[in-house]
C-alpha positions as CSV (number, residue, x, y, z in Angstrom):
1,M,113.2,79.8,102.0
2,N,116.3,82.0,101.8
3,L,116.7,81.6,98.0
4,S,119.9,83.0,96.8
5,Y,118.8,85.6,94.1
6,T,119.4,89.3,93.4
7,P,115.8,90.7,92.5
8,A,115.2,93.9,90.6
9,T,113.9,96.9,92.6
10,I,110.1,97.1,92.2
11,C,107.7,99.9,92.6
12,A,103.9,100.3,92.7
13,I,101.2,102.5,93.9
14,A,100.1,100.9,97.1
15,T,96.8,102.9,97.7
16,A,93.4,102.4,95.9
17,P,92.9,103.9,92.5
18,G,91.3,107.2,92.1
19,R,91.5,110.6,94.1
20,G,92.3,110.5,98.0
21,G,93.8,112.8,100.6
22,V,97.0,110.5,100.7
23,G,98.6,108.4,98.0
24,V,101.7,105.8,98.9
25,I,104.4,104.6,96.4
26,R,106.0,101.4,97.8
27,V,109.6,100.5,96.7
28,S,111.5,97.1,97.5
29,G,115.0,96.2,96.5
30,K,118.4,96.2,97.6
31,D,120.5,99.0,98.9
32,L,117.8,101.8,98.4
33,L,119.3,104.6,100.3
34,P,120.9,106.1,97.2
35,F,117.4,105.7,95.5
36,A,115.9,107.7,98.5
37,Q,118.5,110.5,98.2
38,A,118.2,110.8,94.5
39,I,114.2,111.3,94.7
40,S,114.7,113.8,97.7
41,Q,117.6,115.5,96.3
42,G,120.2,114.4,98.8
43,K,118.1,113.8,102.3
44,T,119.3,110.5,104.2
45,P,116.1,109.2,105.7
46,K,116.6,107.8,109.2
47,P,115.4,104.2,109.4
48,R,111.7,103.9,110.5
49,Y,111.2,107.6,110.9
50,A,109.1,109.9,108.7
51,T,111.2,112.5,106.8
52,Y,109.3,115.3,105.5
53,T,110.6,116.3,101.9
54,D,109.9,117.4,98.4
55,F,110.0,114.5,95.8
56,Y,111.8,115.6,92.6
57,D,112.0,114.8,88.9
58,A,115.3,114.3,86.8
59,Q,115.3,118.2,86.2
60,G,115.0,118.9,89.6
61,Q,111.5,120.2,89.8
62,A,109.2,119.2,92.6
63,I,106.7,116.8,91.7
64,D,105.0,116.6,95.2
65,N,105.9,116.8,99.0
66,G,105.1,114.5,101.7
67,L,106.7,111.8,103.9
68,L,109.6,109.4,103.0
69,L,110.0,106.5,105.1
70,F,112.9,103.9,104.9
71,F,112.9,100.4,106.2
72,P,116.2,98.7,105.9
73,G,116.1,95.0,105.3
74,P,116.0,92.3,106.6
75,N,113.6,94.2,109.2
76,S,111.0,95.1,106.5
77,F,107.8,93.5,105.2
78,T,109.6,92.1,102.1
79,G,112.9,91.3,104.0
80,E,114.6,93.6,101.5
81,D,115.2,97.6,101.7
82,V,111.6,99.1,101.4
83,L,110.7,102.8,100.7
84,E,107.4,104.4,101.1
85,L,106.8,107.7,99.5
86,Q,103.5,109.1,101.1
87,G,102.4,112.2,99.0
88,H,98.9,113.6,97.9
89,G,96.5,111.1,96.7
90,G,95.9,112.5,93.1
91,P,96.0,110.3,90.2
92,V,98.2,112.6,88.1
93,V,100.7,113.1,91.0
94,M,101.0,109.5,91.6
95,K,101.6,108.6,88.0
96,M,104.4,111.2,87.9
97,L,106.0,110.0,91.1
98,L,105.6,106.3,89.8
99,A,107.4,107.2,86.7
100,R,110.2,108.9,88.5
101,C,110.7,105.5,90.4
102,V,111.0,103.8,87.1
103,E,113.7,106.4,85.8
104,L,115.6,105.7,89.0
105,G,115.9,102.1,88.0
106,A,112.7,100.4,89.6
107,R,110.4,98.3,87.4
108,L,106.7,98.1,88.1
109,A,105.8,95.3,90.5
110,E,103.6,92.4,89.4
111,P,100.3,91.6,91.4
112,G,101.3,90.4,94.8
113,E,104.9,90.6,94.1
114,F,105.6,92.4,97.5
115,T,104.0,89.6,99.5
116,K,105.8,87.0,97.3
117,R,109.1,88.5,98.4
118,A,108.0,88.4,101.9
119,F,107.3,84.8,101.5
120,L,110.6,83.9,99.7
121,N,112.7,85.7,102.3
122,D,111.0,83.9,105.1
123,K,109.0,86.7,106.6
124,L,105.8,85.0,105.9
125,D,104.8,81.5,105.2
126,L,102.3,80.7,102.2
127,A,99.3,80.4,104.4
128,Q,100.1,83.9,106.0
129,A,100.8,85.3,102.7
130,E,97.4,84.3,101.4
131,S,95.7,85.8,104.2
132,V,96.9,89.2,103.2
133,A,94.8,89.2,100.3
134,D,92.0,87.6,102.3
135,L,92.2,90.3,104.7
136,I,91.7,92.8,101.8
137,D,89.1,91.1,100.3
138,A,87.2,90.0,103.5
139,S,83.2,90.7,103.0
140,S,82.4,90.6,106.7
141,E,83.8,91.6,110.0
142,T,83.9,87.9,110.9
143,A,85.8,87.1,107.9
144,A,88.2,90.0,108.5
145,R,89.0,88.9,112.1
146,S,89.5,85.4,110.7
147,A,91.8,86.5,108.2
148,L,93.9,88.4,110.6
149,K,94.1,85.4,112.8
150,S,95.6,83.5,109.7
151,L,97.9,86.5,109.1
152,K,99.2,86.4,112.6
153,G,99.8,82.7,112.2
154,A,96.9,80.8,113.7
155,F,96.5,78.5,110.8
156,S,100.3,77.9,110.3
157,R,100.9,77.1,113.8
158,Q,98.1,74.3,114.0
159,V,99.9,72.9,110.6
160,H,103.3,73.1,112.0
161,G,102.3,71.3,115.1
162,L,100.7,68.3,112.9
163,V,103.8,68.3,110.8
164,D,106.2,68.3,113.8
165,E,104.2,65.4,115.1
166,L,104.5,63.5,112.0
167,I,108.2,64.0,111.8
168,N,108.5,62.4,115.2
169,L,106.6,59.6,114.2
170,R,108.3,59.1,110.9
171,M,111.6,59.0,112.8
172,L,110.3,56.3,115.0
173,V,109.3,54.3,112.1
174,E,112.6,54.8,110.1
175,A,114.4,53.8,112.8
176,T,113.0,50.3,112.7
177,L,113.6,49.7,108.9
178,D,117.1,48.6,109.7
179,F,116.1,45.9,112.2
180,P,113.2,43.9,110.3
181,E,113.1,41.2,113.0
182,E,112.1,43.7,115.8
183,E,110.2,46.5,114.0
184,I,106.7,45.4,114.9
185,D,107.2,44.9,118.5
186,F,109.3,48.2,118.6
187,L,106.5,50.1,117.3
188,K,103.9,48.4,119.6
189,Q,106.1,49.5,122.5
190,A,106.6,53.0,121.2
191,D,102.8,53.1,120.9
192,A,103.0,54.3,117.3
193,I,99.5,53.4,116.6
194,G,98.2,55.3,119.6
195,R,100.3,58.4,118.5
196,L,99.0,58.1,114.8
197,R,95.4,58.0,116.3
198,R,95.9,61.0,118.4
199,L,97.5,62.6,115.3
200,R,94.4,61.7,113.2
201,A,91.9,63.2,116.0
202,T,93.9,66.4,116.0
203,L,93.6,66.7,112.2
204,V,90.0,66.1,112.3
205,D,89.4,69.1,114.5
206,V,91.9,71.1,112.1
207,Q,90.0,70.1,109.2
208,A,86.6,71.2,110.9
209,T,87.9,74.6,111.7
210,A,89.4,75.0,108.4
211,K,85.9,74.2,106.7
212,Q,84.4,76.9,108.8
213,G,87.2,79.2,107.5
214,A,86.4,78.3,104.0
215,I,82.9,79.0,104.5
216,L,83.8,82.6,105.7
217,R,86.0,83.2,103.0
218,E,84.0,81.7,99.9
219,G,80.5,82.2,101.3
220,M,77.7,79.9,99.9
221,H,75.7,80.2,96.8
222,V,71.9,79.9,97.4
223,V,69.5,79.5,94.3
224,L,65.8,80.3,94.6
225,V,63.9,78.0,92.3
226,G,60.0,77.8,92.1
227,Q,57.1,78.7,89.7
228,P,56.2,82.1,88.9
229,N,54.6,84.2,91.7
230,V,55.7,81.9,94.6
231,G,57.6,84.9,96.0
232,K,61.2,84.1,95.1
233,S,62.0,87.8,94.4
234,S,60.1,88.8,97.8
235,L,62.2,86.4,99.7
236,M,65.3,87.6,98.2
237,N,64.3,91.1,99.3
238,A,63.4,89.9,102.7
239,L,66.8,88.2,103.0
240,A,68.8,91.0,101.7
241,G,66.8,93.6,103.8
242,D,66.4,95.7,100.6
243,D,64.4,96.1,97.4
244,I,66.9,94.1,95.2
245,A,64.6,92.5,92.9
246,I,61.5,93.7,91.1
247,V,58.3,92.3,92.8
248,T,54.8,92.3,90.8
249,D,51.8,90.1,90.7
250,I,52.5,89.7,86.9
251,A,53.9,86.0,86.2
252,G,57.2,86.0,84.6
253,T,58.4,89.3,85.9
254,T,61.9,87.9,86.6
255,R,63.5,86.7,83.4
256,D,67.2,86.6,84.1
257,T,69.1,85.8,87.3
258,V,69.5,88.4,89.9
259,R,72.5,88.0,92.3
260,E,73.1,89.8,95.5
261,E,75.6,89.1,98.3
262,I,74.4,89.5,101.9
263,V,75.9,88.5,105.2
264,I,74.0,86.2,107.7
265,D,76.0,86.0,111.1
266,G,79.2,86.9,109.4
267,V,78.9,84.5,106.6
268,P,78.7,85.8,103.0
269,V,75.8,84.4,101.2
270,H,75.5,84.7,97.4
271,I,71.7,84.7,96.9
272,I,70.6,84.0,93.0
273,D,66.9,84.9,92.3
274,T,65.9,83.1,88.9
275,A,63.2,83.1,86.4
276,G,60.0,81.3,87.4
277,L,59.8,77.6,85.9
278,R,56.7,76.9,83.8
279,E,56.0,76.0,80.2
280,T,56.0,79.0,78.0
281,D,56.4,80.1,74.4
282,D,58.1,83.2,75.2
283,V,61.7,83.2,73.7
284,V,63.1,85.4,76.3
285,E,61.4,83.8,79.3
286,K,62.7,80.4,77.9
287,I,66.3,81.7,77.9
288,G,65.6,82.9,81.4
289,I,64.4,79.3,82.5
290,E,67.5,77.6,80.9
291,R,69.7,80.1,83.0
292,T,67.7,79.0,86.0
293,W,68.9,75.5,85.7
294,Q,72.3,76.6,85.0
295,A,72.4,78.5,88.3
296,V,71.0,75.4,90.0
297,E,73.8,73.2,88.9
298,R,76.2,75.7,90.1
299,A,74.8,76.3,93.7
300,D,75.8,75.2,97.1
301,L,72.1,75.0,98.2
302,A,68.8,75.3,96.5
303,L,65.5,76.9,98.1
304,V,62.5,75.6,96.5
305,L,59.5,77.9,97.0
306,T,56.0,76.8,96.9
307,D,52.7,78.9,97.5
308,S,51.6,77.6,101.0
309,R,47.9,78.0,99.7
310,H,48.7,75.1,96.9
311,G,51.3,73.0,98.5
312,L,53.4,70.3,96.7
313,T,51.4,70.2,93.3
314,E,52.5,68.1,90.4
315,E,54.3,71.0,88.9
316,V,56.2,71.5,92.1
317,Q,57.1,67.8,92.3
318,A,58.4,68.0,88.7
319,I,60.7,70.7,89.8
320,L,61.8,68.8,92.7
321,A,62.4,65.5,90.6
322,R,65.0,67.7,88.3
323,I,66.8,69.2,91.3
324,P,70.3,67.4,91.3
325,A,70.2,64.6,93.9
326,G,73.4,65.8,95.8
327,L,72.4,69.2,96.1
328,P,71.1,70.3,99.6
329,R,67.8,71.7,99.4
330,V,65.1,73.5,101.7
331,H,61.4,73.4,100.8
332,V,60.1,76.8,101.6
333,F,56.2,77.2,102.0
334,N,55.8,80.9,101.4
335,K,52.8,83.2,102.0
336,V,51.9,81.9,105.4
337,D,50.4,85.4,106.0
338,L,47.5,84.3,103.6
339,T,46.8,80.9,105.0
340,E,47.2,82.2,108.7
341,E,49.4,79.1,109.3
342,P,52.3,79.8,112.0
343,A,55.8,80.2,110.7
344,G,57.9,77.3,111.7
345,I,60.2,74.5,110.7
346,A,59.5,70.8,109.8
347,D,60.9,68.0,107.8
348,E,59.5,66.7,104.2
349,D,60.9,63.8,102.9
350,G,64.2,64.1,104.6
351,H,64.5,67.8,103.6
352,P,63.7,70.7,105.8
353,L,60.7,72.6,105.1
354,V,60.3,76.0,106.4
355,R,56.8,78.0,106.6
356,L,57.2,81.7,106.5
357,S,56.1,85.0,104.9
358,A,58.4,86.9,102.8
359,K,56.1,89.7,102.6
360,T,55.7,90.1,106.6
361,H,59.1,88.6,107.4
362,Q,57.6,85.9,109.6
363,G,59.8,82.9,109.6
364,V,62.8,84.6,107.7
365,D,65.1,84.3,110.8
366,L,64.2,80.6,111.0
367,L,65.3,80.3,107.3
368,K,68.6,82.1,107.9
369,A,69.5,79.9,110.9
370,K,68.6,76.7,108.8
371,L,70.8,77.8,106.0
372,L,73.9,78.2,108.3
373,E,72.9,75.0,109.9
374,M,72.9,73.2,106.6
375,I,76.3,74.3,105.5
376,G,78.0,73.5,108.9
377,F,78.7,76.9,110.2
378,S,78.6,77.1,114.1
379,G,78.2,80.8,114.3
380,A,81.3,81.3,116.5
381,D,84.2,82.8,115.1
382,E,86.5,82.2,118.2
383,G,89.5,80.3,117.0
384,V,88.4,80.3,113.2
385,F,90.9,81.1,110.6
386,L,90.4,81.8,107.0
387,A,90.9,78.7,104.8
388,R,91.0,78.3,101.1
389,Q,90.0,75.1,98.9
390,R,93.6,74.1,98.5
391,H,94.0,74.0,102.1
392,L,90.9,71.9,102.4
393,D,92.3,69.5,99.7
394,A,95.7,69.2,101.3
395,I,94.2,68.5,104.7
396,A,92.0,65.8,103.0
397,R,94.8,64.1,101.2
398,A,96.8,64.1,104.5
399,A,93.8,62.5,106.1
400,D,93.5,59.8,103.4
401,H,97.4,59.1,103.9
402,L,97.0,58.6,107.6
403,E,93.9,56.5,107.4
404,Q,95.9,54.2,105.1
405,A,99.0,54.4,107.3
406,E,96.9,53.1,110.1
407,A,95.4,50.2,107.9
408,D,98.8,49.2,106.7
409,W,100.9,49.9,110.0
410,E,102.3,46.4,110.1
411,Q,103.7,46.7,106.5
412,V,106.4,49.2,107.9
413,E,107.6,50.3,104.5
414,I,104.2,51.2,103.3
415,F,103.6,52.7,107.0
416,A,106.5,55.0,106.4
417,E,105.6,56.1,102.9
418,E,102.0,57.0,103.8
419,L,103.4,59.1,106.7
420,R,105.7,60.8,104.4
421,M,103.0,61.6,101.9
422,A,100.9,62.9,104.7
423,Q,103.7,65.4,105.5
424,N,104.2,66.5,102.1
425,A,100.4,67.3,101.8
426,L,100.3,69.5,104.9
427,S,103.7,71.1,104.1
428,E,102.1,72.5,100.9
429,I,99.7,74.5,102.9
430,T,102.6,76.4,104.4
431,G,104.6,76.4,101.3
432,A,107.4,74.3,103.0
433,F,106.6,71.8,100.0
434,S,105.4,73.6,97.0
435,A,105.7,73.7,93.2
436,D,106.8,77.1,91.4
437,D,103.7,77.1,89.5
438,L,101.3,77.1,92.6
439,L,103.1,80.2,93.7
440,G,102.6,81.8,90.5
441,V,98.9,81.3,90.5
442,I,98.4,82.1,94.1
443,F,100.3,85.5,94.0
444,S,98.9,86.5,90.5
445,R,95.6,87.1,92.1
446,F,96.9,89.8,94.6
447,C,96.5,93.5,94.4
448,I,99.3,95.5,92.7
449,G,101.2,97.0,95.4
450,K,100.7,94.2,97.9
């Protein structure tokens, strides 16, 4: 972006809170060599080399000793001069060292401000900047690998490729606007529609990959619903591989929602166990049942459990009737170990039906595979980059504009405008076209020190 501004020098503790062997203070700003000399009592660090030194307070007393690193701009993470003070990782020492940086003229950095400066100084585009936070927050190895792909520019390159194709197509269309008598024939000869259709096909592929990445980043929320004692808590424990929820033969044991995050083939899955659904006069249990339905409303998918010995009773049918029509669901017939039925998958009224035993784990792997299938995750992370909801929204808007462009291509002014709107939507992903308030929201969710 190359914005013309002189930002303040900022500082922050870049390592996690608490005690550790090493603690890092990061400083970014303009002309930081005098800053480095002041905190080390005259030492001039060689760029990109570690200088062993004491760190001093204003009275010349040593605060700590460690390594001083100097990265002169623009060849640094932020594009400005950057200092790293690597000392001992005690909270008191870090606090004293940070206070000394403030005394020397720095101010405390805001969340994400280092990465924001990297974006503003053209060191990263917006999608890459977001992937810094996604890499830190990754909840699985697959998500971490995909976030790193985004950080290295895999997603951005695909977006830039689409934008370049759009620009070429727009140039072709704009060139015809001064010659209205010839514009349609010219566009036909230049295969404008063929180019547009190929562009739309490429966008579909990018959209599919982005959806995979969004699943890796956000995970899916799966709610377990059913009557008391059908095995919801047992199934949660089986999926989690641990005794998360209390399991007893007493109806109504689970009275509140219990949440646990697990990972299935690299995909984060947020499992919500809920209170059993039944008629009750118990005030506490009623509250739990109310929360069950609230969890259903917010879920991405519902597992409706039934005791396989009883099948789809009227009570179960009443629960199914209340499940939102647009919410994907899987019927789970549990306790096949008691009926001696084989575990397996079938179809019931257009919805998957999985027969399993949460107690013996028969069929649990079948259920996991079905969950991934229903959310559209292929299980292969090759080429997958992490994506956010705003990326999916931008791609969807671009796809809509391109669809409209093809429908109205003979009205050249409308054709040109739809292509422009599609380009703007895609450019929002990388930050080439973005509002300041959007940047504020994005970077405010980062860690302090990044």
